[in-house]
C-alpha positions in Angstrom: 171.4 8.9 19.9 174.4 9.6 22.1 175.3 7.0 24.8 177.8 7.6 27.5 179.0 6.2 30.8 180.0 8.2 33.9 181.7 6.5 36.8 180.3 7.5 40.2 181.6 5.7 43.3 178.6 6.9 45.3 176.2 4.8 43.1 175.6 1.2 44.2 177.0 -1.2 41.5 173.9 -3.4 41.7 171.5 -0.5 41.4 172.8 1.8 38.7 171.0 5.1 37.9 169.9 5.8 34.3 169.1 9.3 33.2 167.7 9.9 29.7 168.1 13.5 28.4 166.0 14.7 25.5 164.3 17.8 24.2 160.9 16.1 24.6 159.4 12.7 25.6 159.3 11.3 22.0 158.1 7.9 21.0 161.7 6.8 20.8 162.3 7.9 24.4 159.1 6.2 25.5 160.2 3.0 23.8 163.6 3.2 25.6 161.9 3.8 28.9 159.6 0.9 28.3 162.5 -1.3 27.5 164.5 -0.3 30.6 161.4 -0.8 32.8 161.1 -4.3 31.5 164.8 -5.1 31.5 165.3 -8.3 33.4 168.7 -9.9 33.5 169.2 -9.2 29.8 166.1 -11.3 28.8 162.6 -10.2 27.9 160.1 -12.9 28.3 158.9 -14.5 25.1 155.6 -15.4 26.8 152.8 -13.1 27.7 149.8 -13.9 29.9 146.3 -13.2 28.4 143.5 -13.1 31.0 140.2 -14.1 29.4 136.8 -14.6 31.1 137.5 -18.3 31.5 141.2 -18.7 32.1 144.7 -17.2 31.8 146.5 -18.2 28.5 150.2 -18.2 28.0 151.0 -17.0 24.4 154.3 -16.6 22.7 154.9 -13.0 21.7 156.1 -14.2 18.3 152.5 -15.6 17.7 150.8 -12.3 18.4 150.0 -10.5 15.1 148.3 -7.4 16.5 146.2 -6.2 19.4 143.1 -4.2 18.8 140.2 -2.5 20.7 136.8 -3.2 19.1 133.5 -2.3 20.8 135.4 -1.7 24.1 136.8 -5.2 24.0 140.5 -6.0 23.8 141.1 -8.5 21.0 144.4 -10.3 20.5 144.9 -11.7 17.0 147.4 -14.5 17.0 148.5 -17.2 14.5 146.4 -19.6 16.6 143.2 -17.6 16.8 141.6 -14.5 18.3 141.4 -14.0 22.0 139.2 -11.6 24.0 141.2 -10.3 27.0 140.2 -8.6 30.2 142.8 -5.8 30.0 143.3 -2.3 28.6 145.4 -1.7 25.4 147.9 0.5 27.4 148.4 -2.1 30.1 148.7 -5.0 27.7 151.1 -3.0 25.5 153.4 -2.6 28.5 153.8 -6.4 28.6 155.0 -6.6 25.0 158.7 -6.1 23.9 159.2 -2.6 22.5 161.6 -3.8 19.9 158.9 -6.0 18.3 155.6 -4.2 19.0 154.5 -0.7 18.1 151.3 1.3 18.7 149.9 2.5 15.4 146.6 4.1 16.5 144.6 4.8 19.6 143.1 1.3 19.2 145.9 -0.9 17.8 149.4 -2.3 18.4 151.1 -4.4 15.8 153.9 -7.0 15.8 156.2 -5.6 13.2 157.5 -9.2 12.5 154.0 -9.8 11.1 153.8 -6.6 9.0 153.7 -7.6 5.3 153.0 -4.2 3.6 151.8 -0.7 4.1 149.3 0.8 1.7 148.0 4.3 1.2 144.6 5.0 2.7 142.5 8.1 2.8 143.4 11.4 4.4 147.1 10.6 5.1 146.4 7.3 6.9 148.0 4.0 6.0 146.7 0.5 6.0 148.9 -2.2 7.6 148.6 -5.5 5.9 149.5 -8.3 8.3 150.0 -12.0 8.5 146.8 -14.0 8.2 145.3 -11.5 5.7 144.5 -9.1 8.6 144.4 -5.3 8.0 144.4 -2.4 10.4 144.6 1.3 10.0 147.7 3.3 10.9 146.5 6.8 12.1 148.2 9.9 10.7 149.4 10.7 14.2 151.4 7.4 14.3 152.7 7.3 10.7 156.0 9.1 11.6 156.6 6.8 14.5 156.1 3.8 12.3 158.4 5.1 9.6 161.1 5.9 12.3 160.7 2.4 13.8 161.1 0.9 10.3 164.1 3.1 9.5 162.4 4.8 6.6 
């Protein structure tokens, strides 16, 4: 990645303009855009709101192991239990810090801090072994993104 700064007196100092140039909108570019969209005074919130049918829970992002869609329900697996949320995977994923969370299939996002191992599965997929003895499938489409994220 090449990073540069260009001084432009016409740009408001409190509202800088950021342009990302790339050959295509890759997962890395998406992650960077997500990070910039959520940039707030240099701090990303370590708490995320989870809206259930009864209440709104505040959960530390470090406690979230993974997020999964099962039978059209959004399930959030944490170190303190499993919560059913009234949200979509895409919307909930936007609330999570991109440097800690990664989508690994159409139905799941994992917290890489809770990733213990990756095991070969059938037809090019991988199985992610997570904290709490949880397992979820990494789709072939997302394997390269995961390897890039892990620096492999």
